[in-house]
Jmol script that loads the backbone (N, CA, C; Angstrom):
load data "model"
ATOM      1  N   MET A   1      37.477-181.166   6.583  1.00  0.00           N
ATOM      2  CA  MET A   1      36.059-180.837   6.592  1.00  0.00           C
ATOM      3  C   MET A   1      35.783-179.865   5.436  1.00  0.00           C
ATOM      4  N   ALA A   2      34.984-180.275   4.482  1.00  0.00           N
ATOM      5  CA  ALA A   2      34.691-179.444   3.320  1.00  0.00           C
ATOM      6  C   ALA A   2      33.688-178.343   3.680  1.00  0.00           C
ATOM      7  N   LEU A   3      33.844-177.218   3.012  1.00  0.00           N
ATOM      8  CA  LEU A   3      32.958-176.093   3.259  1.00  0.00           C
ATOM      9  C   LEU A   3      31.715-176.211   2.381  1.00  0.00           C
ATOM     10  N   ASP A   4      30.556-176.155   3.013  1.00  0.00           N
ATOM     11  CA  ASP A   4      29.279-176.257   2.320  1.00  0.00           C
ATOM     12  C   ASP A   4      28.515-174.954   2.563  1.00  0.00           C
ATOM     13  N   HIS A   5      28.380-174.134   1.521  1.00  0.00           N
ATOM     14  CA  HIS A   5      27.709-172.838   1.685  1.00  0.00           C
ATOM     15  C   HIS A   5      26.217-172.960   1.979  1.00  0.00           C
ATOM     16  N   SER A   6      25.662-174.170   1.809  1.00  0.00           N
ATOM     17  CA  SER A   6      24.238-174.350   2.104  1.00  0.00           C
ATOM     18  C   SER A   6      24.001-174.762   3.559  1.00  0.00           C
ATOM     19  N   MET A   7      25.094-175.007   4.311  1.00  0.00           N
ATOM     20  CA  MET A   7      24.913-175.421   5.711  1.00  0.00           C
ATOM     21  C   MET A   7      24.301-174.283   6.531  1.00  0.00           C
ATOM     22  N   PRO A   8      23.497-174.634   7.533  1.00  0.00           N
ATOM     23  CA  PRO A   8      22.944-173.600   8.409  1.00  0.00           C
ATOM     24  C   PRO A   8      24.025-173.035   9.335  1.00  0.00           C
ATOM     25  N   VAL A   9      24.032-171.709   9.457  1.00  0.00           N
ATOM     26  CA  VAL A   9      24.984-171.006  10.321  1.00  0.00           C
ATOM     27  C   VAL A   9      24.182-170.286  11.404  1.00  0.00           C
ATOM     28  N   LEU A  10      24.638-170.385  12.647  1.00  0.00           N
ATOM     29  CA  LEU A  10      23.983-169.693  13.762  1.00  0.00           C
ATOM     30  C   LEU A  10      24.856-168.531  14.211  1.00  0.00           C
ATOM     31  N   VAL A  11      24.292-167.327  14.188  1.00  0.00           N
ATOM     32  CA  VAL A  11      24.975-166.121  14.655  1.00  0.00           C
ATOM     33  C   VAL A  11      24.372-165.750  16.006  1.00  0.00           C
ATOM     34  N   VAL A  12      25.237-165.633  17.034  1.00  0.00           N
ATOM     35  CA  VAL A  12      24.763-165.354  18.390  1.00  0.00           C
ATOM     36  C   VAL A  12      25.365-164.035  18.861  1.00  0.00           C
ATOM     37  N   ASP A  13      24.511-163.037  19.078  1.00  0.00           N
ATOM     38  CA  ASP A  13      24.970-161.734  19.571  1.00  0.00           C
ATOM     39  C   ASP A  13      23.772-161.002  20.155  1.00  0.00           C
ATOM     40  N   ASP A  14      23.986-160.316  21.264  1.00  0.00           N
ATOM     41  CA  ASP A  14      22.891-159.598  21.914  1.00  0.00           C
ATOM     42  C   ASP A  14      22.677-158.208  21.311  1.00  0.00           C
ATOM     43  N   TYR A  15      23.483-157.852  20.331  1.00  0.00           N
ATOM     44  CA  TYR A  15      23.399-156.544  19.690  1.00  0.00           C
ATOM     45  C   TYR A  15      22.854-156.741  18.272  1.00  0.00           C
ATOM     46  N   PRO A  16      21.572-156.400  18.025  1.00  0.00           N
ATOM     47  CA  PRO A  16      20.939-156.668  16.728  1.00  0.00           C
ATOM     48  C   PRO A  16      21.731-156.125  15.529  1.00  0.00           C
ATOM     49  N   THR A  17      22.378-154.975  15.689  1.00  0.00           N
ATOM     50  CA  THR A  17      23.164-154.410  14.595  1.00  0.00           C
ATOM     51  C   THR A  17      24.322-155.326  14.224  1.00  0.00           C
ATOM     52  N   MET A  18      24.965-155.926  15.232  1.00  0.00           N
ATOM     53  CA  MET A  18      26.081-156.843  14.968  1.00  0.00           C
ATOM     54  C   MET A  18      25.584-158.112  14.276  1.00  0.00           C
ATOM     55  N   VAL A  19      24.429-158.598  14.686  1.00  0.00           N
ATOM     56  CA  VAL A  19      23.832-159.773  14.023  1.00  0.00           C
ATOM     57  C   VAL A  19      23.624-159.457  12.548  1.00  0.00           C
ATOM     58  N   ARG A  20      23.078-158.268  12.270  1.00  0.00           N
ATOM     59  CA  ARG A  20      22.810-157.857  10.888  1.00  0.00           C
ATOM     60  C   ARG A  20      24.114-157.744  10.088  1.00  0.00           C
ATOM     61  N   ILE A  21      25.155-157.181  10.689  1.00  0.00           N
ATOM     62  CA  ILE A  21      26.447-157.037  10.016  1.00  0.00           C
ATOM     63  C   ILE A  21      27.020-158.414   9.669  1.00  0.00           C
ATOM     64  N   ILE A  22      27.044-159.327  10.647  1.00  0.00           N
ATOM     65  CA  ILE A  22      27.605-160.666  10.410  1.00  0.00           C
ATOM     66  C   ILE A  22      26.769-161.414   9.366  1.00  0.00           C
ATOM     67  N   ARG A  23      25.453-161.278   9.462  1.00  0.00           N
ATOM     68  CA  ARG A  23      24.551-161.915   8.491  1.00  0.00           C
ATOM     69  C   ARG A  23      24.881-161.423   7.065  1.00  0.00           C
ATOM     70  N   ASN A  24      25.061-160.103   6.907  1.00  0.00           N
ATOM     71  CA  ASN A  24      25.377-159.536   5.593  1.00  0.00           C
ATOM     72  C   ASN A  24      26.741-160.013   5.095  1.00  0.00           C
ATOM     73  N   LEU A  25      27.722-160.104   5.986  1.00  0.00           N
ATOM     74  CA  LEU A  25      29.047-160.594   5.597  1.00  0.00           C
ATOM     75  C   LEU A  25      28.959-162.045   5.137  1.00  0.00           C
ATOM     76  N   LEU A  26      28.201-162.863   5.876  1.00  0.00           N
ATOM     77  CA  LEU A  26      28.035-164.271   5.502  1.00  0.00           C
ATOM     78  C   LEU A  26      27.360-164.391   4.134  1.00  0.00           C
ATOM     79  N   LYS A  27      26.365-163.540   3.881  1.00  0.00           N
ATOM     80  CA  LYS A  27      25.682-163.567   2.584  1.00  0.00           C
ATOM     81  C   LYS A  27      26.651-163.183   1.469  1.00  0.00           C
ATOM     82  N   GLN A  28      27.522-162.200   1.729  1.00  0.00           N
ATOM     83  CA  GLN A  28      28.543-161.814   0.745  1.00  0.00           C
ATOM     84  C   GLN A  28      29.445-163.001   0.412  1.00  0.00           C
ATOM     85  N   LEU A  29      29.675-163.855   1.401  1.00  0.00           N
ATOM     86  CA  LEU A  29      30.542-165.026   1.217  1.00  0.00           C
ATOM     87  C   LEU A  29      29.802-166.216   0.619  1.00  0.00           C
ATOM     88  N   GLY A  30      28.485-166.070   0.405  1.00  0.00           N
ATOM     89  CA  GLY A  30      27.728-167.120  -0.265  1.00  0.00           C
ATOM     90  C   GLY A  30      26.853-167.979   0.632  1.00  0.00           C
ATOM     91  N   PHE A  31      26.797-167.677   1.920  1.00  0.00           N
ATOM     92  CA  PHE A  31      25.937-168.442   2.832  1.00  0.00           C
ATOM     93  C   PHE A  31      24.520-167.895   2.758  1.00  0.00           C
ATOM     94  N   GLN A  32      23.529-168.795   2.759  1.00  0.00           N
ATOM     95  CA  GLN A  32      22.134-168.383   2.637  1.00  0.00           C
ATOM     96  C   GLN A  32      21.308-168.709   3.870  1.00  0.00           C
ATOM     97  N   ASP A  33      21.618-169.829   4.526  1.00  0.00           N
ATOM     98  CA  ASP A  33      20.817-170.326   5.648  1.00  0.00           C
ATOM     99  C   ASP A  33      21.424-169.830   6.957  1.00  0.00           C
ATOM    100  N   ILE A  34      21.016-168.622   7.358  1.00  0.00           N
ATOM    101  CA  ILE A  34      21.611-167.981   8.534  1.00  0.00           C
ATOM    102  C   ILE A  34      20.528-167.753   9.579  1.00  0.00           C
ATOM    103  N   ASP A  35      20.757-168.308  10.762  1.00  0.00           N
ATOM    104  CA  ASP A  35      19.831-168.180  11.880  1.00  0.00           C
ATOM    105  C   ASP A  35      20.512-167.301  12.929  1.00  0.00           C
ATOM    106  N   ASP A  36      19.763-166.766  13.867  1.00  0.00           N
ATOM    107  CA  ASP A  36      20.404-165.972  14.914  1.00  0.00           C
ATOM    108  C   ASP A  36      19.734-166.164  16.262  1.00  0.00           C
ATOM    109  N   ALA A  37      20.485-165.812  17.304  1.00  0.00           N
ATOM    110  CA  ALA A  37      20.002-165.875  18.683  1.00  0.00           C
ATOM    111  C   ALA A  37      20.591-164.682  19.431  1.00  0.00           C
ATOM    112  N   ALA A  38      19.845-164.168  20.420  1.00  0.00           N
ATOM    113  CA  ALA A  38      20.260-162.963  21.135  1.00  0.00           C
ATOM    114  C   ALA A  38      21.174-163.235  22.329  1.00  0.00           C
ATOM    115  N   ASN A  39      21.312-164.511  22.733  1.00  0.00           N
ATOM    116  CA  ASN A  39      22.197-164.849  23.846  1.00  0.00           C
ATOM    117  C   ASN A  39      22.474-166.348  23.832  1.00  0.00           C
ATOM    118  N   GLY A  40      23.368-166.776  24.704  1.00  0.00           N
ATOM    119  CA  GLY A  40      23.766-168.176  24.747  1.00  0.00           C
ATOM    120  C   GLY A  40      22.634-169.127  25.093  1.00  0.00           C
ATOM    121  N   THR A  41      21.735-168.700  25.981  1.00  0.00           N
ATOM    122  CA  THR A  41      20.615-169.551  26.390  1.00  0.00           C
ATOM    123  C   THR A  41      19.698-169.832  25.200  1.00  0.00           C
ATOM    124  N   GLU A  42      19.344-168.780  24.492  1.00  0.00           N
ATOM    125  CA  GLU A  42      18.488-168.909  23.307  1.00  0.00           C
ATOM    126  C   GLU A  42      19.213-169.737  22.232  1.00  0.00           C
ATOM    127  N   ALA A  43      20.502-169.495  22.070  1.00  0.00           N
ATOM    128  CA  ALA A  43      21.294-170.220  21.065  1.00  0.00           C
ATOM    129  C   ALA A  43      21.336-171.710  21.371  1.00  0.00           C
ATOM    130  N   PHE A  44      21.536-172.060  22.633  1.00  0.00           N
ATOM    131  CA  PHE A  44      21.660-173.485  22.971  1.00  0.00           C
ATOM    132  C   PHE A  44      20.359-174.234  22.670  1.00  0.00           C
ATOM    133  N   LYS A  45      19.218-173.583  22.919  1.00  0.00           N
ATOM    134  CA  LYS A  45      17.923-174.204  22.594  1.00  0.00           C
ATOM    135  C   LYS A  45      17.847-174.486  21.092  1.00  0.00           C
ATOM    136  N   LYS A  46      18.304-173.532  20.282  1.00  0.00           N
ATOM    137  CA  LYS A  46      18.280-173.712  18.829  1.00  0.00           C
ATOM    138  C   LYS A  46      19.245-174.812  18.398  1.00  0.00           C
ATOM    139  N   ILE A  47      20.430-174.851  19.011  1.00  0.00           N
ATOM    140  CA  ILE A  47      21.454-175.846  18.668  1.00  0.00           C
ATOM    141  C   ILE A  47      20.965-177.260  18.983  1.00  0.00           C
ATOM    142  N   GLU A  48      20.202-177.391  20.062  1.00  0.00           N
ATOM    143  CA  GLU A  48      19.666-178.708  20.433  1.00  0.00           C
ATOM    144  C   GLU A  48      18.615-179.193  19.436  1.00  0.00           C
ATOM    145  N   ASN A  49      17.948-178.258  18.763  1.00  0.00           N
ATOM    146  CA  ASN A  49      16.845-178.612  17.871  1.00  0.00           C
ATOM    147  C   ASN A  49      17.185-178.585  16.386  1.00  0.00           C
ATOM    148  N   ARG A  50      18.367-178.111  16.037  1.00  0.00           N
ATOM    149  CA  ARG A  50      18.750-178.018  14.630  1.00  0.00           C
ATOM    150  C   ARG A  50      20.235-178.292  14.476  1.00  0.00           C
ATOM    151  N   LYS A  51      20.605-178.932  13.387  1.00  0.00           N
ATOM    152  CA  LYS A  51      22.015-179.259  13.141  1.00  0.00           C
ATOM    153  C   LYS A  51      22.672-178.099  12.390  1.00  0.00           C
ATOM    154  N   TYR A  52      23.519-177.351  13.086  1.00  0.00           N
ATOM    155  CA  TYR A  52      24.233-176.233  12.466  1.00  0.00           C
ATOM    156  C   TYR A  52      25.608-176.679  11.992  1.00  0.00           C
ATOM    157  N   GLY A  53      26.064-176.060  10.892  1.00  0.00           N
ATOM    158  CA  GLY A  53      27.384-176.364  10.365  1.00  0.00           C
ATOM    159  C   GLY A  53      28.446-175.443  10.913  1.00  0.00           C
ATOM    160  N   LEU A  54      28.024-174.313  11.520  1.00  0.00           N
ATOM    161  CA  LEU A  54      28.948-173.323  12.066  1.00  0.00           C
ATOM    162  C   LEU A  54      28.203-172.446  13.060  1.00  0.00           C
ATOM    163  N   ILE A  55      28.886-172.129  14.174  1.00  0.00           N
ATOM    164  CA  ILE A  55      28.350-171.184  15.161  1.00  0.00           C
ATOM    165  C   ILE A  55      29.318-170.016  15.228  1.00  0.00           C
ATOM    166  N   ILE A  56      28.794-168.803  15.109  1.00  0.00           N
ATOM    167  CA  ILE A  56      29.596-167.588  15.282  1.00  0.00           C
ATOM    168  C   ILE A  56      28.965-166.846  16.443  1.00  0.00           C
ATOM    169  N   SER A  57      29.701-166.740  17.555  1.00  0.00           N
ATOM    170  CA  SER A  57      29.112-166.184  18.779  1.00  0.00           C
ATOM    171  C   SER A  57      29.937-165.068  19.378  1.00  0.00           C
ATOM    172  N   ASP A  58      29.236-164.045  19.844  1.00  0.00           N
ATOM    173  CA  ASP A  58      29.847-162.978  20.624  1.00  0.00           C
ATOM    174  C   ASP A  58      30.250-163.541  21.986  1.00  0.00           C
ATOM    175  N   TRP A  59      31.211-162.928  22.633  1.00  0.00           N
ATOM    176  CA  TRP A  59      31.670-163.376  23.956  1.00  0.00           C
ATOM    177  C   TRP A  59      30.763-162.802  25.050  1.00  0.00           C
ATOM    178  N   ASN A  60      30.554-161.488  25.038  1.00  0.00           N
ATOM    179  CA  ASN A  60      29.864-160.794  26.128  1.00  0.00           C
ATOM    180  C   ASN A  60      28.360-160.712  25.914  1.00  0.00           C
ATOM    181  N   MET A  61      27.627-161.582  26.627  1.00  0.00           N
ATOM    182  CA  MET A  61      26.154-161.571  26.569  1.00  0.00           C
ATOM    183  C   MET A  61      25.622-162.029  27.918  1.00  0.00           C
ATOM    184  N   GLU A  62      24.370-161.702  28.165  1.00  0.00           N
ATOM    185  CA  GLU A  62      23.677-162.164  29.358  1.00  0.00           C
ATOM    186  C   GLU A  62      22.419-162.906  28.906  1.00  0.00           C
ATOM    187  N   PRO A  63      21.882-163.879  29.577  1.00  0.00           N
ATOM    188  CA  PRO A  63      22.372-164.468  30.818  1.00  0.00           C
ATOM    189  C   PRO A  63      23.492-165.495  30.605  1.00  0.00           C
ATOM    190  N   MET A  64      23.645-166.036  29.377  1.00  0.00           N
ATOM    191  CA  MET A  64      24.726-166.981  29.131  1.00  0.00           C
ATOM    192  C   MET A  64      25.698-166.357  28.128  1.00  0.00           C
ATOM    193  N   THR A  65      26.972-166.270  28.506  1.00  0.00           N
ATOM    194  CA  THR A  65      27.979-165.678  27.632  1.00  0.00           C
ATOM    195  C   THR A  65      28.335-166.618  26.481  1.00  0.00           C
ATOM    196  N   GLY A  66      29.048-166.094  25.506  1.00  0.00           N
ATOM    197  CA  GLY A  66      29.533-166.919  24.403  1.00  0.00           C
ATOM    198  C   GLY A  66      30.508-167.979  24.889  1.00  0.00           C
ATOM    199  N   TYR A  67      31.302-167.623  25.886  1.00  0.00           N
ATOM    200  CA  TYR A  67      32.249-168.593  26.450  1.00  0.00           C
ATOM    201  C   TYR A  67      31.496-169.747  27.126  1.00  0.00           C
ATOM    202  N   GLU A  68      30.441-169.416  27.883  1.00  0.00           N
ATOM    203  CA  GLU A  68      29.629-170.460  28.537  1.00  0.00           C
ATOM    204  C   GLU A  68      28.921-171.328  27.495  1.00  0.00           C
ATOM    205  N   LEU A  69      28.464-170.687  26.403  1.00  0.00           N
ATOM    206  CA  LEU A  69      27.842-171.438  25.314  1.00  0.00           C
ATOM    207  C   LEU A  69      28.856-172.402  24.694  1.00  0.00           C
ATOM    208  N   LEU A  70      30.059-171.918  24.457  1.00  0.00           N
ATOM    209  CA  LEU A  70      31.120-172.754  23.893  1.00  0.00           C
ATOM    210  C   LEU A  70      31.388-173.976  24.771  1.00  0.00           C
ATOM    211  N   THR A  71      31.541-173.762  26.072  1.00  0.00           N
ATOM    212  CA  THR A  71      31.839-174.890  26.966  1.00  0.00           C
ATOM    213  C   THR A  71      30.663-175.872  27.018  1.00  0.00           C
ATOM    214  N   LYS A  72      29.438-175.351  26.946  1.00  0.00           N
ATOM    215  CA  LYS A  72      28.256-176.214  26.963  1.00  0.00           C
ATOM    216  C   LYS A  72      28.164-177.050  25.679  1.00  0.00           C
ATOM    217  N   VAL A  73      28.464-176.432  24.543  1.00  0.00           N
ATOM    218  CA  VAL A  73      28.446-177.143  23.255  1.00  0.00           C
ATOM    219  C   VAL A  73      29.548-178.201  23.238  1.00  0.00           C
ATOM    220  N   ARG A  74      30.750-177.841  23.685  1.00  0.00           N
ATOM    221  CA  ARG A  74      31.882-178.767  23.655  1.00  0.00           C
ATOM    222  C   ARG A  74      31.707-179.933  24.631  1.00  0.00           C
ATOM    223  N   SER A  75      30.940-179.739  25.701  1.00  0.00           N
ATOM    224  CA  SER A  75      30.753-180.813  26.677  1.00  0.00           C
ATOM    225  C   SER A  75      29.600-181.754  26.294  1.00  0.00           C
ATOM    226  N   ASN A  76      28.876-181.420  25.232  1.00  0.00           N
ATOM    227  CA  ASN A  76      27.777-182.259  24.764  1.00  0.00           C
ATOM    228  C   ASN A  76      28.284-183.112  23.598  1.00  0.00           C
ATOM    229  N   GLU A  77      28.315-184.419  23.799  1.00  0.00           N
ATOM    230  CA  GLU A  77      28.906-185.320  22.804  1.00  0.00           C
ATOM    231  C   GLU A  77      28.302-185.155  21.410  1.00  0.00           C
ATOM    232  N   ARG A  78      27.002-184.975  21.347  1.00  0.00           N
ATOM    233  CA  ARG A  78      26.316-184.851  20.060  1.00  0.00           C
ATOM    234  C   ARG A  78      26.660-183.540  19.337  1.00  0.00           C
ATOM    235  N   LEU A  79      26.992-182.500  20.101  1.00  0.00           N
ATOM    236  CA  LEU A  79      27.217-181.172  19.526  1.00  0.00           C
ATOM    237  C   LEU A  79      28.687-180.765  19.464  1.00  0.00           C
ATOM    238  N   SER A  80      29.540-181.519  20.112  1.00  0.00           N
ATOM    239  CA  SER A  80      30.922-181.088  20.374  1.00  0.00           C
ATOM    240  C   SER A  80      31.785-180.820  19.142  1.00  0.00           C
ATOM    241  N   LYS A  81      31.395-181.351  17.988  1.00  0.00           N
ATOM    242  CA  LYS A  81      32.213-181.184  16.778  1.00  0.00           C
ATOM    243  C   LYS A  81      31.806-179.989  15.919  1.00  0.00           C
ATOM    244  N   ILE A  82      30.759-179.258  16.318  1.00  0.00           N
ATOM    245  CA  ILE A  82      30.310-178.112  15.519  1.00  0.00           C
ATOM    246  C   ILE A  82      31.401-177.032  15.532  1.00  0.00           C
ATOM    247  N   PRO A  83      31.852-176.590  14.351  1.00  0.00           N
ATOM    248  CA  PRO A  83      32.842-175.506  14.311  1.00  0.00           C
ATOM    249  C   PRO A  83      32.296-174.251  14.989  1.00  0.00           C
ATOM    250  N   PHE A  84      33.142-173.594  15.778  1.00  0.00           N
ATOM    251  CA  PHE A  84      32.715-172.473  16.619  1.00  0.00           C
ATOM    252  C   PHE A  84      33.720-171.327  16.495  1.00  0.00           C
ATOM    253  N   ILE A  85      33.227-170.153  16.084  1.00  0.00           N
ATOM    254  CA  ILE A  85      34.063-168.954  16.009  1.00  0.00           C
ATOM    255  C   ILE A  85      33.576-167.980  17.078  1.00  0.00           C
ATOM    256  N   MET A  86      34.500-167.516  17.914  1.00  0.00           N
ATOM    257  CA  MET A  86      34.180-166.548  18.966  1.00  0.00           C
ATOM    258  C   MET A  86      34.486-165.139  18.456  1.00  0.00           C
ATOM    259  N   VAL A  87      33.550-164.224  18.683  1.00  0.00           N
ATOM    260  CA  VAL A  87      33.714-162.833  18.280  1.00  0.00           C
ATOM    261  C   VAL A  87      33.722-161.981  19.541  1.00  0.00           C
ATOM    262  N   THR A  88      34.664-161.062  19.638  1.00  0.00           N
ATOM    263  CA  THR A  88      34.712-160.206  20.817  1.00  0.00           C
ATOM    264  C   THR A  88      35.295-158.843  20.489  1.00  0.00           C
ATOM    265  N   ALA A  89      34.937-157.852  21.290  1.00  0.00           N
ATOM    266  CA  ALA A  89      35.505-156.519  21.132  1.00  0.00           C
ATOM    267  C   ALA A  89      36.839-156.418  21.875  1.00  0.00           C
ATOM    268  N   GLU A  90      37.125-157.391  22.723  1.00  0.00           N
ATOM    269  CA  GLU A  90      38.350-157.372  23.526  1.00  0.00           C
ATOM    270  C   GLU A  90      39.353-158.386  22.990  1.00  0.00           C
ATOM    271  N   SER A  91      40.606-157.964  22.902  1.00  0.00           N
ATOM    272  CA  SER A  91      41.634-158.899  22.439  1.00  0.00           C
ATOM    273  C   SER A  91      42.526-159.329  23.604  1.00  0.00           C
ATOM    274  N   LYS A  92      41.919-159.460  24.794  1.00  0.00           N
ATOM    275  CA  LYS A  92      42.680-159.883  25.973  1.00  0.00           C
ATOM    276  C   LYS A  92      43.270-161.268  25.750  1.00  0.00           C
ATOM    277  N   THR A  93      44.551-161.394  25.999  1.00  0.00           N
ATOM    278  CA  THR A  93      45.245-162.664  25.801  1.00  0.00           C
ATOM    279  C   THR A  93      44.609-163.771  26.621  1.00  0.00           C
ATOM    280  N   GLU A  94      44.227-163.477  27.870  1.00  0.00           N
ATOM    281  CA  GLU A  94      43.650-164.524  28.721  1.00  0.00           C
ATOM    282  C   GLU A  94      42.322-165.047  28.169  1.00  0.00           C
ATOM    283  N   ASN A  95      41.551-164.169  27.492  1.00  0.00           N
ATOM    284  CA  ASN A  95      40.291-164.612  26.872  1.00  0.00           C
ATOM    285  C   ASN A  95      40.566-165.528  25.692  1.00  0.00           C
ATOM    286  N   VAL A  96      41.543-165.163  24.878  1.00  0.00           N
ATOM    287  CA  VAL A  96      41.909-165.988  23.718  1.00  0.00           C
ATOM    288  C   VAL A  96      42.365-167.360  24.197  1.00  0.00           C
ATOM    289  N   ILE A  97      43.210-167.383  25.223  1.00  0.00           N
ATOM    290  CA  ILE A  97      43.721-168.645  25.774  1.00  0.00           C
ATOM    291  C   ILE A  97      42.577-169.482  26.349  1.00  0.00           C
ATOM    292  N   ALA A  98      41.684-168.847  27.107  1.00  0.00           N
ATOM    293  CA  ALA A  98      40.539-169.562  27.700  1.00  0.00           C
ATOM    294  C   ALA A  98      39.661-170.160  26.609  1.00  0.00           C
ATOM    295  N   ALA A  99      39.391-169.390  25.555  1.00  0.00           N
ATOM    296  CA  ALA A  99      38.555-169.878  24.458  1.00  0.00           C
ATOM    297  C   ALA A  99      39.233-171.041  23.736  1.00  0.00           C
ATOM    298  N   LYS A 100      40.546-170.939  23.516  1.00  0.00           N
ATOM    299  CA  LYS A 100      41.288-172.032  22.859  1.00  0.00           C
ATOM    300  C   LYS A 100      41.232-173.299  23.714  1.00  0.00           C
ATOM    301  N   LYS A 101      41.439-173.146  25.016  1.00  0.00           N
ATOM    302  CA  LYS A 101      41.391-174.303  25.923  1.00  0.00           C
ATOM    303  C   LYS A 101      40.001-174.932  25.934  1.00  0.00           C
ATOM    304  N   ALA A 102      38.966-174.101  25.771  1.00  0.00           N
ATOM    305  CA  ALA A 102      37.585-174.597  25.783  1.00  0.00           C
ATOM    306  C   ALA A 102      37.200-175.239  24.444  1.00  0.00           C
ATOM    307  N   GLY A 103      38.057-175.090  23.435  1.00  0.00           N
ATOM    308  CA  GLY A 103      37.808-175.767  22.170  1.00  0.00           C
ATOM    309  C   GLY A 103      37.291-174.905  21.039  1.00  0.00           C
ATOM    310  N   VAL A 104      37.479-173.587  21.131  1.00  0.00           N
ATOM    311  CA  VAL A 104      37.043-172.725  20.034  1.00  0.00           C
ATOM    312  C   VAL A 104      37.880-173.025  18.787  1.00  0.00           C
ATOM    313  N   ASN A 105      37.258-172.941  17.614  1.00  0.00           N
ATOM    314  CA  ASN A 105      37.991-173.200  16.371  1.00  0.00           C
ATOM    315  C   ASN A 105      38.728-171.965  15.877  1.00  0.00           C
ATOM    316  N   ASN A 106      38.150-170.789  16.142  1.00  0.00           N
ATOM    317  CA  ASN A 106      38.798-169.560  15.733  1.00  0.00           C
ATOM    318  C   ASN A 106      38.233-168.397  16.529  1.00  0.00           C
ATOM    319  N   TYR A 107      38.895-167.236  16.403  1.00  0.00           N
ATOM    320  CA  TYR A 107      38.634-166.094  17.248  1.00  0.00           C
ATOM    321  C   TYR A 107      38.730-164.837  16.395  1.00  0.00           C
ATOM    322  N   ILE A 108      37.736-163.968  16.451  1.00  0.00           N
ATOM    323  CA  ILE A 108      37.758-162.719  15.681  1.00  0.00           C
ATOM    324  C   ILE A 108      37.557-161.548  16.637  1.00  0.00           C
ATOM    325  N   VAL A 109      38.390-160.515  16.476  1.00  0.00           N
ATOM    326  CA  VAL A 109      38.248-159.295  17.279  1.00  0.00           C
ATOM    327  C   VAL A 109      37.519-158.251  16.430  1.00  0.00           C
ATOM    328  N   LYS A 110      36.466-157.648  17.021  1.00  0.00           N
ATOM    329  CA  LYS A 110      35.709-156.593  16.346  1.00  0.00           C
ATOM    330  C   LYS A 110      36.562-155.323  16.290  1.00  0.00           C
ATOM    331  N   PRO A 111      36.414-154.490  15.287  1.00  0.00           N
ATOM    332  CA  PRO A 111      35.606-154.690  14.084  1.00  0.00           C
ATOM    333  C   PRO A 111      36.345-155.580  13.088  1.00  0.00           C
ATOM    334  N   PHE A 112      35.600-156.214  12.208  1.00  0.00           N
ATOM    335  CA  PHE A 112      36.212-157.046  11.178  1.00  0.00           C
ATOM    336  C   PHE A 112      35.401-156.930   9.894  1.00  0.00           C
ATOM    337  N   ASN A 113      35.999-157.385   8.792  1.00  0.00           N
ATOM    338  CA  ASN A 113      35.330-157.283   7.494  1.00  0.00           C
ATOM    339  C   ASN A 113      35.110-158.679   6.898  1.00  0.00           C
ATOM    340  N   ALA A 114      34.543-158.707   5.694  1.00  0.00           N
ATOM    341  CA  ALA A 114      34.235-159.979   5.039  1.00  0.00           C
ATOM    342  C   ALA A 114      35.506-160.794   4.801  1.00  0.00           C
ATOM    343  N   GLN A 115      36.604-160.125   4.452  1.00  0.00           N
ATOM    344  CA  GLN A 115      37.860-160.825   4.177  1.00  0.00           C
ATOM    345  C   GLN A 115      38.377-161.539   5.433  1.00  0.00           C
ATOM    346  N   THR A 116      38.288-160.862   6.582  1.00  0.00           N
ATOM    347  CA  THR A 116      38.719-161.467   7.852  1.00  0.00           C
ATOM    348  C   THR A 116      37.856-162.676   8.170  1.00  0.00           C
ATOM    349  N   LEU A 117      36.535-162.504   8.066  1.00  0.00           N
ATOM    350  CA  LEU A 117      35.607-163.608   8.351  1.00  0.00           C
ATOM    351  C   LEU A 117      35.857-164.777   7.401  1.00  0.00           C
ATOM    352  N   LYS A 118      36.057-164.471   6.129  1.00  0.00           N
ATOM    353  CA  LYS A 118      36.340-165.502   5.126  1.00  0.00           C
ATOM    354  C   LYS A 118      37.590-166.292   5.505  1.00  0.00           C
ATOM    355  N   GLY A 119      38.647-165.573   5.908  1.00  0.00           N
ATOM    356  CA  GLY A 119      39.899-166.230   6.296  1.00  0.00           C
ATOM    357  C   GLY A 119      39.719-167.143   7.498  1.00  0.00           C
ATOM    358  N   LYS A 120      38.951-166.697   8.479  1.00  0.00           N
ATOM    359  CA  LYS A 120      38.713-167.505   9.685  1.00  0.00           C
ATOM    360  C   LYS A 120      37.908-168.761   9.340  1.00  0.00           C
ATOM    361  N   ILE A 121      36.899-168.614   8.483  1.00  0.00           N
ATOM    362  CA  ILE A 121      36.089-169.765   8.077  1.00  0.00           C
ATOM    363  C   ILE A 121      36.942-170.735   7.253  1.00  0.00           C
ATOM    364  N   GLU A 122      37.736-170.196   6.319  1.00  0.00           N
ATOM    365  CA  GLU A 122      38.612-171.048   5.496  1.00  0.00           C
ATOM    366  C   GLU A 122      39.597-171.830   6.349  1.00  0.00           C
ATOM    367  N   SER A 123      40.105-171.193   7.391  1.00  0.00           N
ATOM    368  CA  SER A 123      41.092-171.887   8.236  1.00  0.00           C
ATOM    369  C   SER A 123      40.474-173.077   8.975  1.00  0.00           C
ATOM    370  N   ILE A 124      39.156-173.030   9.201  1.00  0.00           N
ATOM    371  CA  ILE A 124      38.460-174.143   9.858  1.00  0.00           C
ATOM    372  C   ILE A 124      38.144-175.247   8.849  1.00  0.00           C
ATOM    373  N   PHE A 125      37.629-174.844   7.685  1.00  0.00           N
ATOM    374  CA  PHE A 125      37.154-175.818   6.714  1.00  0.00           C
ATOM    375  C   PHE A 125      38.205-176.226   5.689  1.00  0.00           C
ATOM    376  N   GLY A 126      39.298-175.443   5.623  1.00  0.00           N
ATOM    377  CA  GLY A 126      40.416-175.841   4.780  1.00  0.00           C
ATOM    378  C   GLY A 126      40.255-175.619   3.297  1.00  0.00           C
ATOM    379  N   ASP A 127      39.216-174.915   2.863  1.00  0.00           N
ATOM    380  CA  ASP A 127      39.121-174.558   1.453  1.00  0.00           C
ATOM    381  C   ASP A 127      38.382-173.234   1.297  1.00  0.00           C
ATOM    382  N   ALA A 128      38.242-172.798   0.077  1.00  0.00           N
ATOM    383  CA  ALA A 128      37.708-171.465  -0.197  1.00  0.00           C
ATOM    384  C   ALA A 128      36.305-171.261   0.363  1.00  0.00           C
ATOM    385  N   ALA A 129      36.149-170.162   1.073  1.00  0.00           N
ATOM    386  CA  ALA A 129      34.831-169.802   1.622  1.00  0.00           C
ATOM    387  C   ALA A 129      34.020-169.090   0.562  1.00  0.00           C
TER     388      ALA A 129
END
end "model"
wireframe off; spacefill off
backbone 0.3
color backbone group
C-alpha cells in the first residue's frame, strides 16, 4: 500500500490538545487533509460519510472508546481495510493484544514525537512518510 500524503486522515481524541499535537505532527510529515472527531461515535459518523486513508484514534474516550471504534470499523466490510493506529497513555500488554486481535495496524504509547509517528505510518504503508 503506497503512502499518499494527500489522503484524508482522521484523528480521534477527546482531548483537544492531543488532537492539535497529532495534527501538527502529521503536518510536519507532509499531510494536509486532516479531520478530527472528539469520540468514537462522532468518528464513525464521519468514517461512514468520507473515505479516509488513515485513522489515528485514542483508546480512552466516551461514549465510544477507540477500541470499540476499531471493532466497528473492522466489522464493516466497506471500511474494514482502512489503516488504523491506536494511541494510548497506557502500555498494558492486554490492551496491545486486544487491539492486535481486533485488527489494529499499529499502536503508539503517549507521549510520542514526529519520528515515532512517522515510523508507525511507514510500517503500515511500507515507504517513506
